[in-house]
C-alpha positions as CSV (number, residue, x, y, z in Angstrom):
1,M,100.1,67.9,131.9
2,F,99.0,64.9,130.0
3,R,96.1,65.2,127.4
4,S,95.4,61.2,127.3
5,F,96.0,58.6,129.9
6,R,98.0,56.8,127.0
7,E,100.7,59.6,127.6
8,M,101.3,58.4,131.3
9,P,104.5,56.5,132.0
10,V,102.6,54.6,134.6
11,W,99.7,53.7,132.1
12,I,102.1,52.6,129.6
13,K,104.2,50.2,132.0
14,A,100.9,48.5,133.3
15,N,99.6,48.0,129.9
16,Q,103.3,46.5,128.7
17,L,103.2,44.4,131.9
18,S,99.7,43.2,130.8
19,V,100.6,42.0,127.8
20,N,103.7,40.4,129.2
21,V,101.4,38.5,131.6
22,F,98.9,37.7,128.7
23,S,102.0,36.2,126.9
24,L,103.1,34.3,129.9
25,T,99.6,32.7,130.3
26,M,99.4,31.6,126.5
27,E,101.0,28.1,127.7
28,L,98.8,27.6,130.6
29,P,96.9,24.1,130.8
30,R,93.2,24.5,129.4
31,S,92.4,23.1,133.1
32,E,93.5,26.8,134.4
33,D,91.1,29.1,131.9
34,D,88.6,29.7,134.4
35,G,91.5,29.6,137.3
36,L,94.6,31.0,137.2
37,T,94.7,32.0,133.6
38,S,91.5,34.2,134.0
39,Q,92.6,35.8,137.3
40,I,96.0,37.0,136.5
41,R,94.7,38.4,133.4
42,K,92.1,40.3,134.8
43,S,94.1,41.6,137.5
44,S,97.0,42.5,135.1
45,N,94.5,44.2,132.7
46,G,92.7,46.1,135.9
47,V,95.5,48.0,136.8
48,S,96.1,49.9,133.4
49,A,92.2,50.1,133.0
50,C,92.3,51.6,136.5
51,I,95.0,54.3,136.0
52,A,93.0,55.0,132.9
53,E,89.6,55.4,134.6
54,G,91.5,57.5,137.3
55,F,92.7,59.6,134.5
56,G,89.4,60.5,133.4
57,R,88.1,61.6,136.9
58,N,87.4,65.0,138.0
59,T,88.7,65.2,141.8
60,K,91.7,64.5,143.1
61,K,90.0,62.2,145.5
62,D,88.4,60.4,142.6
63,K,91.5,60.0,140.9
64,S,93.6,58.8,143.7
65,N,91.0,56.1,144.7
66,F,91.3,54.4,141.3
67,Y,95.0,54.7,141.8
68,I,94.8,53.0,144.8
69,I,92.6,50.2,143.1
70,A,95.2,49.7,140.2
71,R,97.9,49.4,143.1
72,G,95.9,46.6,144.6
73,S,95.7,44.9,141.3
74,S,99.1,45.2,141.1
75,H,99.6,43.2,144.4
76,E,97.0,40.7,143.2
77,T,99.1,40.0,140.3
78,Q,102.2,39.5,142.2
79,S,100.2,36.8,144.0
80,H,99.1,35.2,140.8
81,L,102.8,35.0,139.8
82,L,103.9,33.4,143.1
83,Y,101.1,30.9,143.2
84,G,102.2,30.1,139.3
85,K,105.6,29.7,140.2
86,N,105.1,27.4,143.2
87,V,102.9,25.3,141.3
88,G,105.4,24.8,138.6
89,Y,104.0,26.9,135.7
90,F,106.1,29.7,135.7
91,G,110.0,29.8,135.8
92,Q,112.0,31.4,138.4
93,E,113.7,34.2,136.2
94,I,110.3,35.3,134.5
95,T,108.5,35.4,137.8
96,D,111.0,37.5,139.4
97,R,111.5,39.7,136.6
98,L,107.6,40.4,136.4
99,F,107.5,40.8,140.4
100,Q,110.2,43.5,140.3
101,E,108.7,45.2,137.4
102,Y,105.3,45.1,139.2
103,D,107.2,46.7,142.5
104,D,108.3,49.4,140.2
105,L,105.1,50.3,139.2
106,I,103.4,50.1,142.6
107,Y,106.5,52.6,143.4
108,E,105.4,55.1,140.9
109,L,101.8,54.5,141.9
110,N,102.6,55.5,145.5
111,K,104.0,58.7,144.3
112,L,101.2,59.5,142.1
113,I,98.9,58.6,144.8
114,K,100.6,60.7,147.1
115,T,101.0,63.8,144.9
116,L,97.0,63.6,144.9
117,Q,96.4,63.7,148.9
């Protein structure tokens, strides 16, 4: 078993995706600071934060609830990626790659949730 959330492959993946999303948003216009930039960064960072918080919970139900929230934030981030692509902020290739990486993360979260239920 893991001694820290930092050892969990699902947290490592979520954390790296958050860093990738942050880098992607560095070039967004200043007019998006309170819009897309803020929203996608919060949802992306929220994934790894919820995984960490779930790790620290004592019961399977509590853990599962935080991993479910992390899954929801993953979907939210995917939605922001699609919006950014559709308005011309993000290219097709980077959007597709990150979207797929979030799909992979969601798959891993689903497995984790299932083992706790």
